[in-house]
Phi, psi and omega in degrees: 000331179253019177303133182095350177266125179256131182239126174260120189247108172260070189230159179205171181065239189237312184304309183291308177302324179296315178298317180296318182295322177303319179289320179296321178303328182271009173105357178294147174275094182265121179251112182274120178270118183241151173288172184299331180274355180093160179297149181309318188286353176291329188241022183219141165221152183302316180271005184069029185247126183237156172279179181307141179072023180058033176282123187275121173299332180291324174288323182296328188283345186226014186223020175287159174062017178244164176250149182249129176231126181265122181223135174273101187295340181267359180270120181305329181292344181277346187295317183298308179296327178296315179293323175299319180295317180294324177300331183270358191262159172261330184221138166242128178234130184222148180228031174286170171300144181307133178095346184297310181292331174299315180294336179270003180081019183234027180286172183305312184300316183294309186284330177295324178295325180281319186227083185298341180276353184289132169271124186247114184248123177249123179247125186221184179280315188228357184122172185279349177205184181108176187294340183255013189300331182263001178285150174292130179259111182215151192308303187293328177297319181284329172301321178291311183297324190275351180101352181298312183295320183294334181275358188240136179113181180282156181299325183262008180248178180287155172302150185233120171289162178293162183273019177207164180279068186293328183286313177306310185293318180295322178296322176296317178297317179296324176297315178296321177301314179297321179296315180296321177297318180293322177295320177296317178296325179297331178296333179270323186260337184081002186234137176278162179230168175269125179253137177231135172225146179214163185297320182297314178299321180295319180295322177293319180297325177296339182252034185303325180284302182296325180290327176295321174299312183296320179298337182250023168102355180277135177241115179263172179212144175296149185272156178293325182281338187081359179272313187287148172278151175297343185221008177247145176292158178277152358278145179200096179151194187257131181241142177282132173260185180293337183224014181175226186217153176212148184249136177238151181213135164043071179248134183291154175304325180298318179289323177300318179297323180292315186278321181246071191300329184250027184263003176082030181263011185299325184259007182283119177264155183304321183286349183263352188295331180285309182298332182256023189296328178294317180293318179299311181295326178297317179294317178297317182300320180297323180283317183299328182292350184270349181229165180284165178300317181297320179296315179292327178301318178294317181296312184292323178294318180297327180272002181058037175281158175274110182215164176204150172290157176258100189265145164276173185297324177299320179289325177298314182299325181270356185301134185297326179286322176299316178295316180300325181282002177057056191274348187236154176222180180205161174214162180260127175253140186300335180247314184286341181082220183283121181244126181260141181219165173285146175277165169311136191281353185243144175254152181230115189053039176082004182242133174262123179303142182240202182277111172275317177225141179294160174308135190284154168290158184299121178071016185303329187246013182304310182295318182297319180295315180295319175301319180295336177274358178098009180281137178276170177300321178296319178299316182294319178297323178296321177294321176298313183295329178281352181077015182281327181224170177211142177222000000 
């Protein structure tokens, strides 16, 4: 769908590479600009765990279908090929600290003057300016700052961040969304715009429901049991069974009376379920603990209740709906062997884009990109000798 669109990606870690990969999955020619030592995510994983040959799963998850070009951004000799590359591009996406590309002579004002059709996307922690512009922007920090962690956990326990980098990933999706909107607008106006996405905005957007309540005067509180939501009526949360866990959501008092006949729900009215949510969940918890997960699954399904198993990642990978949705792909790495990854999350005419090319080796496409810009072998060798590029 994006065939013919060229994207220059000055990105690292998760937010930027994720946004770039979404565009690459759709056919854009994404050229990842890396330093001589390689992108940060090539040599890092959160648990310090690598595949064979020190192949990083963290690099694998966000850099398929892209090309790698090594450029020393601080080398004056690199400026000419970089500007030539930007002149040929439709999109520039960057996730440096605000102001970094300006200091390198590649800021929005400079490149927009050269290439007015270019869409320029800046992805940051908190925005391009403001009181937090120099703070480190990282997922768990923003979960804490934005209120996500404070809304999660038991009332008498510590706030709890989510068990995944939800803010980074959502910010990447919003960045790609903004780029696509800007490209669509350019078709009408002929002019590119500056797009900005940041982790803080993404974290707020993830809380569109509770924050809208809060903005209009509602004050929620974490529950003592850890089951209840600060703003949802009971039942809403995870309950222990005799052999595991099961999740329930938004069940009417009439259905509760049917399923838990001796739990004391005869006088529970629909409007009282929120104020009494701790008591409601306590009664449900006492009953759910008496049977296995499989037994309750049959009971809840028969009553047409909203329920779900509480799966670990191994169970998620094997889940029949996940498998049916064609959620995973794989590629062959010369040292690591078969590497499995998640597919693009959206389908088009029933097809989810997959891996066309494996994540690139460092500088794998430097020469090809320069040749495509019209540079001769002698020109490329001169850039190598000057230390401006590497292949």
